[in-house]
Backbone as CSV, one residue per row, in Angstrom:
resi,resn,N_x,N_y,N_z,CA_x,CA_y,CA_z,C_x,C_y,C_z
1,MET,-80.023,-182.186,21.705,-79.365,-183.322,22.321,-77.881,-183.293,21.948
2,GLN,-77.024,-183.467,22.927,-75.579,-183.449,22.692,-75.102,-184.880,22.448
3,VAL,-74.317,-185.056,21.412,-73.759,-186.368,21.084,-72.285,-186.350,21.443
4,ASN,-71.863,-187.306,22.239,-70.448,-187.400,22.603,-69.675,-188.034,21.457
5,ASN,-68.628,-187.384,21.070,-67.780,-187.904,20.003,-66.425,-188.244,20.603
6,TYR,-66.158,-189.530,20.791,-64.924,-189.971,21.421,-63.805,-190.226,20.417
7,SER,-64.083,-190.005,19.125,-63.051,-190.290,18.126,-61.831,-189.390,18.319
8,HIS,-62.050,-188.136,18.742,-60.917,-187.241,18.988,-60.068,-187.774,20.136
9,PHE,-60.735,-188.201,21.202,-60.021,-188.752,22.354,-59.279,-190.023,21.958
10,LYS,-59.957,-190.888,21.216,-59.329,-192.147,20.803,-58.111,-191.870,19.938
11,GLY,-58.224,-190.936,18.995,-57.099,-190.589,18.141,-55.936,-190.037,18.939
12,ALA,-56.233,-189.187,19.921,-55.177,-188.619,20.762,-54.503,-189.708,21.578
13,LEU,-55.291,-190.641,22.092,-54.738,-191.737,22.877,-53.820,-192.599,22.013
14,LEU,-54.267,-192.897,20.794,-53.442,-193.698,19.910,-52.165,-192.954,19.533
15,ASP,-52.259,-191.665,19.313,-51.065,-190.904,18.968,-50.069,-190.904,20.132
16,ASP,-50.558,-190.814,21.370,-49.681,-190.875,22.538,-48.993,-192.239,22.621
17,LEU,-49.750,-193.300,22.340,-49.164,-194.643,22.372,-48.121,-194.790,21.269
18,GLN,-48.420,-194.279,20.088,-47.459,-194.351,18.993,-46.166,-193.633,19.365
19,ALA,-46.294,-192.453,19.961,-45.107,-191.697,20.374,-44.319,-192.472,21.429
20,HIS,-45.020,-193.110,22.356,-44.358,-193.906,23.396,-43.591,-195.069,22.768
21,ILE,-44.206,-195.749,21.810,-43.563,-196.886,21.145,-42.309,-196.428,20.403
22,ILE,-42.419,-195.325,19.690,-41.268,-194.799,18.945,-40.137,-194.443,19.908
23,ASP,-40.476,-193.766,21.011,-39.463,-193.416,22.016,-38.852,-194.661,22.647
24,LEU,-39.693,-195.640,22.922,-39.246,-196.855,23.595,-38.229,-197.631,22.766
25,PHE,-38.456,-197.697,21.458,-37.581,-198.480,20.585,-36.584,-197.603,19.817
26,GLU,-36.447,-196.347,20.201,-35.558,-195.422,19.507,-34.124,-195.947,19.364
27,PRO,-33.559,-196.619,20.367,-32.185,-197.119,20.200,-32.016,-198.116,19.042
28,LEU,-33.122,-198.708,18.572,-33.035,-199.656,17.452,-32.856,-198.947,16.116
29,GLY,-33.387,-197.745,16.013,-33.339,-197.015,14.756,-34.675,-196.381,14.451
30,PRO,-34.916,-196.043,13.174,-36.135,-195.331,12.780,-37.370,-196.243,12.759
31,VAL,-38.022,-196.366,13.904,-39.190,-197.225,14.043,-40.420,-196.522,13.470
32,VAL,-41.251,-197.280,12.775,-42.497,-196.769,12.203,-43.651,-197.532,12.845
33,VAL,-44.690,-196.803,13.249,-45.877,-197.425,13.849,-47.041,-197.210,12.898
34,LYS,-47.710,-198.317,12.522,-48.837,-198.251,11.590,-50.058,-198.901,12.226
35,ARG,-51.204,-198.253,12.085,-52.449,-198.832,12.586,-52.848,-200.010,11.713
36,MET,-53.301,-201.070,12.382,-53.747,-202.254,11.648,-54.575,-203.157,12.548
37,PHE,-55.626,-203.721,12.024,-56.457,-204.706,12.712,-56.844,-204.294,14.133
38,GLY,-57.166,-203.057,14.339,-57.569,-202.601,15.660,-56.408,-202.368,16.609
39,GLY,-55.216,-202.578,16.145,-54.021,-202.345,16.953,-53.015,-201.573,16.132
40,GLN,-51.762,-201.779,16.438,-50.705,-201.081,15.721,-49.529,-202.010,15.492
41,GLY,-49.003,-202.002,14.282,-47.803,-202.749,13.960,-46.588,-201.857,14.150
42,VAL,-45.499,-202.442,14.613,-44.259,-201.697,14.837,-43.222,-202.242,13.868
43,TRP,-42.676,-201.363,13.038,-41.809,-201.752,11.932,-40.433,-201.116,12.054
44,LEU,-39.439,-201.846,11.610,-38.079,-201.325,11.496,-37.500,-201.848,10.191
45,HIS,-37.076,-200.951,9.323,-36.487,-201.310,8.030,-37.382,-202.276,7.239
46,GLY,-38.686,-201.995,7.236,-39.622,-202.781,6.444,-40.044,-204.110,7.051
47,ARG,-39.641,-204.397,8.262,-40.009,-205.656,8.917,-40.821,-205.371,10.174
48,MET,-41.964,-206.021,10.311,-42.765,-205.859,11.517,-42.180,-206.750,12.603
49,PHE,-41.750,-206.124,13.706,-41.125,-206.881,14.782,-41.911,-206.821,16.083
50,ALA,-42.939,-206.000,16.123,-43.753,-205.892,17.326,-45.140,-205.396,16.943
51,LEU,-46.087,-205.555,17.864,-47.421,-205.013,17.678,-47.955,-204.560,19.025
52,ALA,-48.933,-203.686,18.976,-49.529,-203.167,20.206,-51.041,-203.288,20.111
53,PHE,-51.644,-203.810,21.160,-53.091,-203.864,21.301,-53.420,-203.356,22.672
54,GLY,-54.356,-202.412,22.718,-54.631,-201.751,23.984,-53.368,-201.015,24.389
55,GLU,-52.937,-201.238,25.586,-51.699,-200.603,26.063,-50.554,-201.603,26.178
56,THR,-50.746,-202.790,25.613,-49.728,-203.837,25.699,-48.944,-203.931,24.407
57,ILE,-47.630,-204.005,24.538,-46.739,-204.159,23.386,-46.268,-205.606,23.359
58,TYR,-46.376,-206.220,22.193,-45.954,-207.606,21.988,-44.800,-207.626,20.999
59,VAL,-43.830,-208.500,21.233,-42.639,-208.603,20.390,-42.641,-209.961,19.696
60,LYS,-42.249,-209.964,18.430,-42.202,-211.201,17.640,-41.188,-212.178,18.235
61,VAL,-41.574,-213.453,18.284,-40.683,-214.498,18.776,-40.583,-215.600,17.731
62,ASP,-39.568,-216.413,17.859,-39.444,-217.622,17.053,-38.811,-218.688,17.932
63,ASP,-38.454,-219.813,17.348,-37.898,-220.914,18.137,-36.606,-220.536,18.860
64,GLN,-35.861,-219.595,18.314,-34.593,-219.203,18.932,-34.772,-218.240,20.107
65,SER,-35.890,-217.525,20.160,-36.056,-216.510,21.208,-37.182,-216.781,22.196
66,ILE,-38.042,-217.706,21.906,-39.231,-217.903,22.728,-38.900,-218.273,24.181
67,ASP,-37.858,-219.060,24.390,-37.498,-219.463,25.761,-37.078,-218.262,26.612
68,LEU,-36.455,-217.267,26.007,-36.069,-216.059,26.738,-37.302,-215.304,27.228
69,PHE,-38.326,-215.251,26.398,-39.565,-214.570,26.779,-40.291,-215.352,27.875
70,HIS,-40.315,-216.686,27.751,-40.915,-217.504,28.811,-40.192,-217.276,30.136
71,ALA,-38.874,-217.265,30.092,-38.075,-217.093,31.307,-38.325,-215.736,31.966
72,ALA,-38.675,-214.734,31.161,-38.946,-213.398,31.691,-40.393,-213.260,32.172
73,GLY,-41.176,-214.343,32.062,-42.566,-214.304,32.507,-43.518,-213.697,31.501
74,SER,-43.072,-213.555,30.277,-43.887,-212.975,29.218,-44.942,-213.976,28.753
75,THR,-46.071,-213.462,28.287,-47.160,-214.310,27.810,-47.468,-213.990,26.348
76,PRO,-48.033,-214.963,25.613,-48.295,-214.730,24.188,-49.511,-213.846,23.943
77,PHE,-49.549,-213.278,22.747,-50.716,-212.537,22.285,-51.779,-213.573,21.937
78,VAL,-52.915,-213.511,22.610,-54.008,-214.462,22.395,-55.258,-213.673,22.026
79,TYR,-56.018,-214.196,21.074,-57.252,-213.526,20.660,-58.342,-214.558,20.421
80,GLN,-59.584,-214.094,20.494,-60.749,-214.938,20.243,-61.024,-214.949,18.751
81,GLN,-61.070,-216.124,18.154,-61.344,-216.211,16.729,-62.806,-215.907,16.454
82,ARG,-63.053,-215.173,15.393,-64.419,-214.889,14.995,-65.072,-216.174,14.503
83,ARG,-66.349,-216.287,14.786,-67.167,-217.414,14.315,-66.715,-218.766,14.835
84,ARG,-65.785,-218.770,15.760,-65.344,-220.026,16.368,-65.313,-219.825,17.870
85,GLU,-65.489,-220.878,18.572,-65.470,-220.771,20.029,-64.134,-221.246,20.578
86,ARG,-63.072,-220.677,20.027,-61.749,-221.011,20.535,-60.815,-219.819,20.403
87,GLN,-59.739,-219.905,21.148,-58.748,-218.842,21.104,-57.576,-219.282,20.236
88,ALA,-56.904,-218.294,19.702,-55.706,-218.553,18.903,-54.618,-217.614,19.404
89,SER,-53.387,-217.954,19.115,-52.286,-217.081,19.518,-51.366,-216.843,18.328
90,LEU,-50.665,-215.752,18.406,-49.665,-215.411,17.395,-48.289,-215.564,18.018
91,ARG,-47.278,-215.568,17.219,-45.903,-215.698,17.722,-45.368,-214.327,18.136
92,TYR,-46.134,-213.691,18.988,-45.760,-212.423,19.607,-45.988,-212.561,21.106
93,PHE,-44.995,-212.162,21.902,-45.105,-212.226,23.356,-45.008,-210.824,23.919
94,CYS,-45.702,-210.595,25.053,-45.698,-209.239,25.614,-44.292,-208.842,26.052
95,LEU,-44.039,-207.579,25.894,-42.770,-206.997,26.329,-42.678,-207.183,27.840
96,PRO,-41.600,-207.749,28.351,-41.492,-207.942,29.801,-41.690,-206.631,30.563
97,GLU,-42.294,-206.734,31.718,-42.660,-205.560,32.520,-41.479,-204.625,32.782
98,ALA,-40.301,-205.176,33.014,-39.112,-204.362,33.301,-38.729,-203.470,32.118
99,ALA,-39.221,-203.796,30.920,-38.860,-203.039,29.726,-39.934,-202.030,29.320
100,ALA,-41.037,-201.988,30.034,-42.181,-201.165,29.628,-41.865,-199.678,29.505
101,ASP,-40.972,-199.165,30.338,-40.642,-197.737,30.292,-39.143,-197.485,30.190
102,ASP,-38.398,-198.474,29.787,-36.943,-198.367,29.714,-36.491,-198.618,28.276
103,PRO,-36.148,-197.553,27.525,-35.760,-197.726,26.120,-34.589,-198.690,25.900
104,VAL,-33.628,-198.710,26.803,-32.483,-199.606,26.635,-32.945,-201.058,26.769
105,GLU,-33.722,-201.334,27.808,-34.217,-202.699,28.024,-35.227,-203.095,26.945
106,ALA,-36.118,-202.179,26.588,-37.110,-202.468,25.544,-36.429,-202.767,24.212
107,SER,-35.384,-202.026,23.916,-34.667,-202.250,22.656,-33.927,-203.577,22.652
108,ARG,-33.480,-204.014,23.816,-32.847,-205.342,23.905,-33.855,-206.417,23.508
109,TRP,-35.078,-206.303,24.025,-36.127,-207.266,23.668,-36.597,-207.038,22.234
110,GLY,-36.701,-205.776,21.848,-37.114,-205.465,20.485,-36.150,-206.011,19.451
111,ARG,-34.854,-205.973,19.773,-33.846,-206.512,18.856,-34.081,-208.018,18.625
112,LEU,-34.516,-208.723,19.660,-34.859,-210.143,19.491,-36.019,-210.292,18.506
113,GLY,-36.981,-209.364,18.573,-38.097,-209.376,17.632,-37.662,-209.078,16.211
114,VAL,-36.754,-208.126,16.062,-36.218,-207.788,14.738,-35.491,-208.998,14.167
115,GLU,-34.694,-209.653,14.981,-33.961,-210.834,14.521,-34.919,-211.957,14.140
116,ALA,-35.992,-212.144,14.906,-36.989,-213.164,14.577,-37.677,-212.818,13.257
117,ALA,-37.996,-211.541,13.057,-38.615,-211.112,11.794,-37.660,-211.330,10.625
118,ASP,-36.376,-211.043,10.836,-35.381,-211.271,9.784,-35.280,-212.750,9.427
119,ARG,-35.289,-213.600,10.430,-35.188,-215.046,10.159,-36.438,-215.567,9.467
120,ALA,-37.585,-214.971,9.760,-38.843,-215.434,9.166,-38.947,-215.053,7.696
121,LYS,-38.273,-214.010,7.295,-38.378,-213.507,5.924,-37.042,-213.540,5.207
122,VAL,-36.382,-214.668,5.195,-35.105,-214.783,4.501,-35.389,-214.789,2.997
123,PRO,-34.882,-213.795,2.282,-35.157,-213.730,0.855,-34.468,-214.869,0.099
124,LYS,-35.150,-215.330,-0.928,-34.560,-216.374,-1.757,-33.496,-215.759,-2.653
125,THR,-32.334,-216.354,-2.637,-31.244,-215.885,-3.490,-31.222,-216.724,-4.753
126,LYS,-30.434,-216.309,-5.695,-30.303,-217.104,-6.914,-29.755,-218.483,-6.586
127,THR,-28.855,-218.557,-5.596,-28.302,-219.846,-5.190,-29.400,-220.732,-4.629
128,ALA,-30.255,-220.162,-3.760,-31.352,-220.937,-3.187,-32.304,-221.380,-4.285
129,ARG,-32.567,-220.504,-5.247,-33.458,-220.839,-6.361,-32.852,-221.974,-7.182
130,ALA,-31.552,-221.961,-7.402,-30.879,-223.017,-8.174,-30.974,-224.353,-7.441
131,GLU,-30.927,-224.320,-6.109,-31.001,-225.544,-5.320,-32.391,-226.183,-5.422
132,ILE,-33.421,-225.355,-5.624,-34.774,-225.878,-5.763,-34.923,-226.618,-7.078
133,GLY,-34.252,-226.124,-8.097,-34.325,-226.755,-9.411,-35.380,-226.110,-10.273
134,PRO,-35.433,-226.490,-11.535,-36.384,-225.884,-12.447,-37.815,-226.273,-12.095
135,GLY,-38.725,-225.366,-12.401,-40.142,-225.634,-12.188,-40.899,-225.338,-13.448
136,PRO,-42.202,-225.559,-13.428,-43.009,-225.348,-14.638,-42.975,-223.903,-15.128
137,TRP,-42.663,-222.985,-14.257,-42.600,-221.570,-14.623,-41.307,-221.216,-15.362
138,ASP,-40.345,-222.125,-15.402,-39.054,-221.848,-16.035,-39.062,-222.125,-17.543
139,GLY,-40.147,-222.609,-18.050,-40.237,-222.773,-19.499,-39.827,-224.070,-19.936
């Protein structure tokens, strides 16, 4: 009996998608694609700014960029929650159709995702720590 092994095909398909993502966002800089949660995270300089599930690429949004994605007809990443009968969404919106195969346009949208990721992870500085005041951990 012959057993079909699709893992080779699946791996090749994922590698093609990873290469496409890297090419698409190349104008941004050295993009890294990592497999995660059944999809792929897209990283630039240690910040995840996009993700891919299936053949759809989603870009991180925040309050400053979400209206631009709505205006472009983009929709949010929505998933079915396990053990619950409801859907949830993340603050990632699909890459607008016009940018799907255009590195210049994709990078314009990707840059919005990078900026949203940067704003979401503002490191605490010593000044910010001083403004918070002493806590129980300060002795």
